[in-house]
Each structure stands twice: as structure tokens, then as C-alpha cells.
N, C-alpha and C positions, 0 to 999 in steps of 0.2 A: 494789692488787684483782689485779692482774694475774699480779704475780711468785708472789703467793700460790699462785695457779691453774696457774702453771706449775709452783709445787714440789709443788703438791699432786699435780697427774697425772701427776710423773715420780714420788714415793712410791708412788704407787699401782700405776701399770706397775710398778716395781721388787719391789714385793710379791707381785703375781702371778706375775711371770719366775720369783720363789722359791721360791713355792709350786709350779708347775707344773714345773721344775727336779727339787726335791724329789721329788716324784710319780714324775715318768717317771727318775729317773736310772738306777736298778737295774735296770727294761726295759733300757735304751740300754746300760748296761755288757755287760748279760746278752749283748746282740745285739753288741756289738763286739767280745766276747772269743771268740763265734761265728766270725765273719767275718774278723779279722785276728787276729794271732798278739797274748800277751798283752804282749810286751814295749811294744807300740805304744798296747795298746787303751785306754792309760789317756790318753795324750797325747790322742788323738782324741775321749775321753770330756770330759775339760778344754777341748778344741776344744768342741763341741758345747754342752758349755753355759754358756761363754762366748756361741756363736750363740745361744742361746733367749735370755738375757739383752739381747743385743746390738736381736735384731730384736724381740722383746716389749716394750723401752722406748723402739724408734725407732717403732713402731706403736702404742703406747700415746700418745705423747706428741706429737701430730700439731700442730707450729708451725704449718702455712700455716694450719693451720683456727682454731688460739689467736689468730691475729694479729690477727682481726676483731674483737676488743678493744681493740687498741691504733692501730688503721687505721682511717679510713673507705673503703668501698666505693669503687673506680672510678668506680663511674655513679652512684654517690649526688652530686644536686648540691649540699644540704646541710650535706655533712662530717660526716654522725650517726655517731656510734661505736655500737655495740653494748653496753648495760650488762650489767655479772655481779650478776645476780639470782639469788636462792636458786633459782627453776627451772633457770635456766643452770647451775649449780653440779652439781644432780642429774644435769643431762641430761652434761654434761664429763666426771662419774665416773663414769657407766654407759660413756658412749662411752671412755672410756679402758681398763676394764677388757673390753668388749666388744672393741676394737681391739687389746688385747696378745695376749690368746687367741687372737686369728684370725691374729696376724702369727704366732706360737708353733706354733698348729697346720698350718700353711703348713709352717714349716720341719720340724715334727716327717712332715709327710704326705710333704716329700721325702725326709729319712731312710728311713724304712721304704719307700717304694718301692723306693728306691736298694740299700736293707737286705736287702728280700728278694729283689730279683734276686741279687745276692751269694751269697744262701743257696741259691738255686736252680741257681747254676752251681758251687757250691762241691758240692751232694749229686751233681749230673751227675758231676763228676771221680771222688766217691769212688765210687760205682755202677761208672763203666767203670776203675777203680782193679785191682778184686781180679776183674774180667773176663780183664784183661790178663794178670795175675800168673799165673791160669790156663789161657791160653793159651800162654803160655814156659814154662812145665814142663811135660816131655816122659811 
């Protein structure tokens, strides 16, 4: 039963990561094309998609939380292991979805913060460039 739960949580985290990566692929591609040159934006996009999958799966499949179904708690003197019931399945599926989305949200937030900073820096240099050209012309 534990291996089934592990497999199901992995599959759910993978599917959620896939859906989120497809939703955000076009906006991420547009942002990367604006910030970095087109030559390397495709590579950065692939890396970002990879990061979404890795963080989504590792956040969704919480190994330490699942250990409670095969290992008794240290403080438990009766060596009881928590049973995997229908209610536990629902709870674990819900946790997997929420934790996957939360992990991906943090990755995307970090990316968008740095992308916004890069965009502002690019805009500042674009505004300064025409002024410098006007000052140099006699």
C-alpha cells in the first residue's frame, strides 16, 4: 500500500507540474526573449521548465512525511505505524497537489522578481542610450 501511495503522489506531482509548466511556458518564453538574447533564451526556458518539474515533484512527494506509514514514531513506545486509510489517501492527494503548486509558485515568484529587475535595468539603459547619442551629435 505504501508503494502505491508513493507512486500516486509522484504521478500527481508530475501531472500538476506538467499542467503548470504548459500554462506558464508562453509567458516565460516572452519574458526570456525580452531579457536575454534569442540565441540563449531557448536554453534558459528549457532550464526553467526543468526547474519547475524538479521543484514541483520534490515539493509534492514529501518523503519524510510519507515515512510515517512505514516507520513508527521515535516517541511511540508501542511501535505503532499509521494505517493508510481512505481518509489518509484523500489527505495525501490534497497535500500533494497543494505542496506541488506551492513549490512551483516559489520558483516562479523568484523568477519573476529577478526578471522584473532585469527588465527595469534594460529599460533604464534604453532610455539613457538615445540621450547619450543626442549629446554627442554637434
